TIMI-2910 file (N, C-alpha, C, CB; in pm, 1 decimal, decimal comma, always signed):
<rs>
+----------+----------+----------+----------+----------+----------+----------+----------+----------+----------+----------+----------+------+
!      n_x !      n_y !      n_z !     ca_x !     ca_y !     ca_z !      c_x !      c_y !      c_z !     cb_x !     cb_y !     cb_z ! resn !
+----------+----------+----------+----------+----------+----------+----------+----------+----------+----------+----------+----------+------+
!  -7137,9 !  +5433,0 !  +2761,9 !  -7115,5 !  +5420,0 !  +2620,5 !  -6973,8 !  +5369,4 !  +2596,3 !  -7139,5 !  +5553,6 !  +2549,2 !  Unk !
!  -6960,5 !  +5269,2 !  +2511,0 !  -6829,2 !  +5212,0 !  +2481,7 !  -6755,9 !  +5297,3 !  +2378,6 !  -6843,1 !  +5067,1 !  +2431,1 !  Unk !
!  -6624,6 !  +5305,2 !  +2398,2 !  -6545,0 !  +5378,9 !  +2299,9 !  -6519,0 !  +5289,2 !  +2179,1 !  -6410,6 !  +5428,1 !  +2362,1 !  Unk !
!  -6488,3 !  +5352,6 !  +2072,7 !  -6459,6 !  +5280,4 !  +1948,4 !  -6330,9 !  +5200,0 !  +1967,4 !  -6446,6 !  +5379,3 !  +1826,8 !  Unk !
!  -6325,8 !  +5071,7 !  +1924,5 !  -6207,6 !  +4988,5 !  +1949,2 !  -6079,9 !  +5046,0 !  +1889,1 !  -6230,3 !  +4850,4 !  +1894,3 !  Unk !
!  -6090,2 !  +5113,0 !  +1775,7 !  -5969,2 !  +5164,0 !  +1713,5 !  -5907,5 !  +5277,6 !  +1794,0 !  -5998,8 !  +5210,6 !  +1572,9 !  Unk !
!  -5985,7 !  +5348,7 !  +1873,5 !  -5931,7 !  +5459,0 !  +1952,7 !  -5841,0 !  +5408,3 !  +2063,8 !  -6044,9 !  +5542,1 !  +2011,9 !  Unk !
!  -5863,6 !  +5288,5 !  +2112,9 !  -5776,6 !  +5234,1 !  +2217,0 !  -5643,0 !  +5187,8 !  +2160,2 !  -5845,5 !  +5118,4 !  +2288,1 !  Unk !
!  -5636,3 !  +5162,3 !  +2032,3 !  -5512,4 !  +5119,3 !  +1968,1 !  -5425,9 !  +5236,5 !  +1923,2 !  -5543,9 !  +5031,6 !  +1849,6 !  Unk !
!  -5481,3 !  +5354,7 !  +1917,5 !  -5408,8 !  +5470,4 !  +1863,6 !  -5275,7 !  +5498,2 !  +1935,3 !  -5496,5 !  +5593,1 !  +1872,2 !  Unk !
!  -5269,7 !  +5506,2 !  +2068,8 !  -5140,6 !  +5532,8 !  +2133,6 !  -5036,2 !  +5423,6 !  +2105,6 !  -5160,5 !  +5546,5 !  +2283,8 !  Unk !
!  -5079,4 !  +5299,5 !  +2104,8 !  -4985,9 !  +5189,6 !  +2077,3 !  -4935,4 !  +5196,9 !  +1933,9 !  -5053,1 !  +5053,3 !  +2102,9 !  Unk !
!  -5024,9 !  +5230,0 !  +1841,6 !  -4984,4 !  +5241,2 !  +1701,5 !  -4886,0 !  +5356,3 !  +1682,6 !  -5107,2 !  +5261,2 !  +1611,5 !  Unk !
!  -4911,1 !  +5469,7 !  +1748,1 !  -4821,2 !  +5584,3 !  +1736,9 !  -4683,9 !  +5552,9 !  +1796,9 !  -4882,3 !  +5706,7 !  +1806,1 !  Unk !
!  -4681,9 !  +5482,5 !  +1909,3 !  -4554,4 !  +5445,1 !  +1971,0 !  -4477,3 !  +5347,8 !  +1882,9 !  -4577,9 !  +5383,3 !  +2109,2 !  Unk !
!  -4547,1 !  +5253,6 !  +1822,5 !  -4481,8 !  +5158,4 !  +1733,0 !  -4427,4 !  +5228,5 !  +1609,2 !  -4579,5 !  +5047,8 !  +1692,2 !  Unk !
!  -4504,8 !  +5322,0 !  +1555,3 !  -4459,1 !  +5397,6 !  +1438,6 !  -4336,2 !  +5481,5 !  +1473,0 !  -4571,9 !  +5488,1 !  +1385,5 !  Unk !
!  -4333,9 !  +5541,6 !  +1591,1 !  -4219,0 !  +5620,0 !  +1635,2 !  -4095,1 !  +5532,3 !  +1651,6 !  -4250,7 !  +5691,2 !  +1766,7 !  Unk !
!  -4111,9 !  +5416,0 !  +1713,8 !  -3999,1 !  +5324,3 !  +1732,2 !  -3945,1 !  +5276,8 !  +1597,4 !  -4041,3 !  +5203,5 !  +1817,8 !  Unk !
!  -4033,8 !  +5249,5 !  +1504,3 !  -3993,2 !  +5203,7 !  +1370,3 !  -3912,9 !  +5313,0 !  +1299,6 !  -4117,8 !  +5164,5 !  +1285,1 !  Unk !
!  -3961,8 !  +5435,5 !  +1303,7 !  -3891,6 !  +5543,8 !  +1234,4 !  -3758,4 !  +5575,2 !  +1302,4 !  -3979,3 !  +5670,0 !  +1229,6 !  Unk !
!  -3752,4 !  +5568,9 !  +1433,5 !  -3625,7 !  +5590,4 !  +1504,2 !  -3523,8 !  +5481,9 !  +1468,6 !  -3649,1 !  +5593,1 !  +1656,4 !  Unk !
!  -3572,0 !  +5360,7 !  +1454,0 !  -3482,5 !  +5252,1 !  +1413,5 !  -3420,0 !  +5278,9 !  +1278,2 !  -3557,3 !  +5120,2 !  +1410,0 !  Unk !
!  -3500,2 !  +5327,0 !  +1184,9 !  -3446,5 !  +5360,5 !  +1052,7 !  -3352,8 !  +5480,1 !  +1059,5 !  -3560,0 !  +5389,2 !   +954,7 !  Unk !
!  -3387,0 !  +5578,9 !  +1140,7 !  -3303,2 !  +5697,9 !  +1152,4 !  -3164,6 !  +5661,1 !  +1205,5 !  -3369,9 !  +5801,9 !  +1244,4 !  Unk !
!  -3157,3 !  +5562,4 !  +1291,4 !  -3029,6 !  +5522,2 !  +1350,3 !  -2959,3 !  +5415,1 !  +1266,3 !  -3051,5 !  +5470,6 !  +1492,4 !  Unk !
!  -3031,4 !  +5312,5 !  +1225,2 !  -2968,7 !  +5197,0 !  +1161,6 !  -2927,9 !  +5221,3 !  +1016,7 !  -3061,7 !  +5080,6 !  +1167,3 !  Unk !
!  -3008,1 !  +5292,5 !   +941,6 !  -2978,6 !  +5309,0 !   +799,7 !  -2847,6 !  +5383,7 !   +774,9 !  -3092,2 !  +5381,9 !   +732,1 !  Unk !
!  -2824,4 !  +5500,2 !   +835,4 !  -2694,7 !  +5564,9 !   +813,3 !  -2576,6 !  +5481,6 !   +863,9 !  -2693,1 !  +5700,2 !   +880,9 !  Unk !
!  -2593,4 !  +5416,0 !   +978,5 !  -2484,4 !  +5334,0 !  +1031,9 !  -2451,0 !  +5221,1 !   +935,7 !  -2521,6 !  +5277,0 !  +1170,0 !  Unk !
!  -2552,5 !  +5158,3 !   +881,3 !  -2531,2 !  +5049,0 !   +786,0 !  -2463,7 !  +5099,3 !   +658,8 !  -2664,6 !  +4981,3 !   +751,4 !  Unk !
!  -2520,4 !  +5204,1 !   +599,8 !  -2468,5 !  +5253,8 !   +472,2 !  -2326,4 !  +5309,1 !   +484,5 !  -2560,5 !  +5361,6 !   +417,5 !  Unk !
!  -2306,1 !  +5400,8 !   +578,5 !  -2174,9 !  +5464,2 !   +589,7 !  -2071,4 !  +5372,2 !   +654,3 !  -2186,2 !  +5592,5 !   +669,8 !  Unk !
!  -2116,0 !  +5280,4 !   +738,8 !  -2023,5 !  +5181,8 !   +794,6 !  -1968,9 !  +5088,8 !   +687,6 !  -2092,1 !  +5100,7 !   +902,9 !  Unk !
!  -2057,5 !  +5035,3 !   +605,6 !  -2011,6 !  +4946,6 !   +498,3 !  -1934,8 !  +5021,9 !   +390,5 !  -2129,9 !  +4874,6 !   +435,9 !  Unk !
!  -1976,6 !  +5144,3 !   +361,1 !  -1902,7 !  +5224,1 !   +262,6 !  -1761,3 !  +5253,1 !   +312,8 !  -1977,2 !  +5356,4 !   +232,6 !  Unk !
!  -1748,9 !  +5286,1 !   +439,4 !  -1616,9 !  +5310,5 !   +497,7 !  -1530,9 !  +5185,7 !   +498,8 !  -1631,0 !  +5363,5 !   +638,6 !  Unk !
!  -1590,7 !  +5072,0 !   +532,7 !  -1515,9 !  +4946,8 !   +532,7 !  -1470,8 !  +4910,7 !   +391,6 !  -1600,7 !  +4833,8 !   +591,8 !  Unk !
!  -1556,9 !  +4934,6 !   +293,6 !  -1520,6 !  +4906,5 !   +154,5 !  -1404,7 !  +4995,8 !   +110,6 !  -1642,2 !  +4926,9 !    +61,3 !  Unk !
!  -1413,7 !  +5125,0 !   +140,3 !  -1304,6 !  +5215,6 !   +104,5 !  -1174,7 !  +5176,8 !   +173,9 !  -1341,5 !  +5359,3 !   +139,9 !  Unk !
!  -1183,9 !  +5131,5 !   +297,0 !  -1063,7 !  +5087,4 !   +368,3 !   -998,0 !  +4967,8 !   +300,4 !  -1098,0 !  +5052,3 !   +512,6 !  Unk !
!  -1078,3 !  +4874,3 !   +250,7 !  -1018,4 !  +4758,4 !   +183,8 !   -958,9 !  +4797,5 !    +48,9 !  -1123,0 !  +4647,5 !   +164,9 !  Unk !
!  -1024,1 !  +4888,9 !    -22,0 !   -973,7 !  +4930,3 !   -153,9 !   -847,9 !  +5015,8 !   -139,1 !  -1082,3 !  +5008,7 !   -231,4 !  Unk !
!   -850,5 !  +5108,8 !    -46,6 !   -738,7 !  +5202,5 !    -30,3 !   -636,1 !  +5157,5 !    +72,8 !   -791,3 !  +5337,5 !     +8,5 !  Unk !
!   -662,6 !  +5045,7 !   +139,0 !   -575,6 !  +4990,6 !   +244,2 !   -545,4 !  +5094,7 !   +352,8 !   -443,9 !  +4939,5 !   +182,9 !  Unk !
!   -650,4 !  +5152,8 !   +404,5 !   -638,3 !  +5255,4 !   +508,8 !   -710,5 !  +5214,2 !   +636,5 !   -693,7 !  +5389,0 !   +458,7 !  Unk !
!   -728,3 !  +5086,6 !   +655,8 !   -807,6 !  +5035,0 !   +767,3 !   -758,5 !  +5090,6 !   +900,1 !   -803,2 !  +4882,3 !   +769,7 !  Unk !
!   -841,0 !  +5134,1 !   +985,0 !   -985,6 !  +5151,8 !   +991,0 !  -1029,8 !  +5297,5 !   +971,9 !  -1036,8 !  +5100,9 !  +1123,0 !  Unk !
!   -951,8 !  +5377,3 !   +902,3 !   -976,7 !  +5521,1 !   +889,6 !  -1116,8 !  +5552,8 !   +837,4 !   -873,6 !  +5582,9 !   +797,8 !  Unk !
!  -1152,2 !  +5501,5 !   +719,3 !  -1281,0 !  +5536,2 !   +659,6 !  -1397,9 !  +5469,4 !   +731,5 !  -1282,3 !  +5497,4 !   +513,0 !  Unk !
!  -1373,8 !  +5357,3 !   +794,5 !  -1478,8 !  +5294,9 !   +876,0 !  -1517,0 !  +5388,2 !   +990,1 !  -1431,9 !  +5157,4 !   +931,6 !  Unk !
!  -1416,7 !  +5440,9 !  +1060,9 !  -1444,4 !  +5533,7 !  +1170,8 !  -1506,0 !  +5664,3 !  +1120,9 !  -1316,2 !  +5563,3 !  +1247,9 !  Unk !
!  -1457,2 !  +5713,5 !  +1006,9 !  -1515,5 !  +5835,3 !   +951,2 !  -1660,9 !  +5813,0 !   +910,2 !  -1433,6 !  +5883,3 !   +830,9 !  Unk !
!  -1688,4 !  +5699,6 !   +847,0 !  -1824,9 !  +5667,7 !   +806,3 !  -1918,3 !  +5653,1 !   +924,5 !  -1826,6 !  +5541,4 !   +724,9 !  Unk !
!  -1873,0 !  +5584,1 !  +1027,3 !  -1957,0 !  +5566,3 !  +1145,9 !  -1975,3 !  +5698,3 !  +1221,2 !  -1895,9 !  +5460,7 !  +1239,1 !  Unk !
!  -1872,7 !  +5782,6 !  +1221,2 !  -1886,0 !  +5914,5 !  +1284,2 !  -1987,3 !  +6000,3 !  +1209,0 !  -1749,4 !  +5986,0 !  +1289,6 !  Unk !
!  -1981,6 !  +5996,7 !  +1077,0 !  -2077,8 !  +6070,7 !   +996,5 !  -2219,0 !  +6017,3 !  +1019,4 !  -2040,9 !  +6062,6 !   +847,5 !  Unk !
!  -2232,0 !  +5885,8 !  +1028,5 !  -2363,0 !  +5825,0 !  +1054,8 !  -2415,2 !  +5866,6 !  +1191,9 !  -2354,2 !  +5671,4 !  +1046,0 !  Unk !
!  -2327,3 !  +5876,5 !  +1289,2 !  -2367,7 !  +5919,2 !  +1423,3 !  -2422,3 !  +6061,5 !  +1419,9 !  -2249,0 !  +5910,0 !  +1521,2 !  Unk !
!  -2355,1 !  +6149,5 !  +1348,2 !  -2400,8 !  +6288,3 !  +1337,1 !  -2535,4 !  +6294,1 !  +1265,2 !  -2296,2 !  +6374,5 !  +1262,4 !  Unk !
!  -2548,1 !  +6221,0 !  +1154,5 !  -2674,7 !  +6218,5 !  +1081,2 !  -2788,6 !  +6163,5 !  +1167,0 !  -2660,2 !  +6134,8 !   +954,3 !  Unk !
!  -2761,9 !  +6058,3 !  +1241,8 !  -2865,0 !  +5999,9 !  +1328,6 !  -2906,5 !  +6098,2 !  +1437,3 !  -2814,6 !  +5869,3 !  +1392,4 !  Unk !
!  -2808,6 !  +6166,4 !  +1495,1 !  -2839,7 !  +6266,1 !  +1597,5 !  -2929,1 !  +6376,1 !  +1541,5 !  -2710,8 !  +6326,8 !  +1654,0 !  Unk !
!  -2894,3 !  +6426,3 !  +1424,0 !  -2974,1 !  +6532,1 !  +1362,3 !  -3114,1 !  +6482,2 !  +1325,3 !  -2903,1 !  +6586,1 !  +1237,8 !  Unk !
!  -3123,8 !  +6358,5 !  +1278,7 !  -3253,4 !  +6301,6 !  +1244,9 !  -3343,0 !  +6284,9 !  +1366,4 !  -3235,1 !  +6168,9 !  +1177,2 !  Unk !
!  -3285,0 !  +6239,6 !  +1475,7 !  -3362,4 !  +6223,2 !  +1599,0 !  -3403,4 !  +6359,1 !  +1654,1 !  -3281,1 !  +6145,0 !  +1704,5 !  Unk !
!  -3312,9 !  +6455,3 !  +1646,8 !  -3344,9 !  +6590,3 !  +1693,2 !  -3462,1 !  +6648,0 !  +1613,9 !  -3221,6 !  +6682,4 !  +1681,0 !  Unk !
!  -3461,8 !  +6628,2 !  +1482,8 !  -3571,5 !  +6676,7 !  +1399,4 !  -3702,3 !  +6606,4 !  +1433,8 !  -3538,7 !  +6656,7 !  +1251,5 !  Unk !
!  -3695,3 !  +6475,7 !  +1456,6 !  -3815,3 !  +6398,9 !  +1490,4 !  -3873,4 !  +6444,3 !  +1623,8 !  -3783,5 !  +6248,9 !  +1495,2 !  Unk !
!  -3788,8 !  +6471,1 !  +1721,2 !  -3835,7 !  +6518,2 !  +1851,4 !  -3901,6 !  +6655,2 !  +1837,7 !  -3719,0 !  +6524,7 !  +1952,1 !  Unk !
!  -3843,5 !  +6741,0 !  +1754,4 !  -3905,0 !  +6871,8 !  +1731,0 !  -4042,5 !  +6857,7 !  +1665,5 !  -3813,6 !  +6958,6 !  +1643,3 !  Unk !
!  -4056,1 !  +6764,1 !  +1572,3 !  -4185,5 !  +6739,6 !  +1508,6 !  -4288,6 !  +6694,8 !  +1611,1 !  -4171,9 !  +6634,2 !  +1398,0 !  Unk !
!  -4247,2 !  +6606,5 !  +1700,1 !  -4339,2 !  +6554,7 !  +1802,0 !  -4379,5 !  +6667,0 !  +1897,5 !  -4274,2 !  +6437,2 !  +1880,5 !  Unk !
!  -4283,1 !  +6748,9 !  +1937,3 !  -4314,1 !  +6859,8 !  +2028,9 !  -4401,8 !  +6964,0 !  +1963,4 !  -4186,3 !  +6925,1 !  +2078,4 !  Unk !
!  -4387,8 !  +6982,5 !  +1833,5 !  -4470,7 !  +7080,1 !  +1762,3 !  -4616,1 !  +7034,7 !  +1754,8 !  -4416,1 !  +7103,3 !  +1621,3 !  Unk !
!  -4640,5 !  +6904,5 !  +1758,6 !  -4775,8 !  +6851,2 !  +1752,9 !  -4850,5 !  +6870,5 !  +1883,3 !  -4772,3 !  +6705,1 !  +1717,8 !  Unk !
!  -4777,5 !  +6882,3 !  +1993,4 !  -4842,1 !  +6895,8 !  +2125,4 !  -4894,8 !  +7031,2 !  +2149,9 !  -4748,2 !  +6861,5 !  +2234,0 !  Unk !
+----------+----------+----------+----------+----------+----------+----------+----------+----------+----------+----------+----------+------+
</rs>
């Protein structure tokens, strides 16, 4: 008996969805806080203080987001 075609795509779809969400978890904070820090540095003439602070904050947020996502995945197993 042949399996349903959509069942063979399920693991690939789940992996693609995970990669997509991880990309957003990492890229979005880096983009937002990096540009916000760079903007504040140009306005306040404190280059590169706020850029580094923004990127550091984005790194912490990304780490926490990935940690939460991994916990969600482990809870499903």
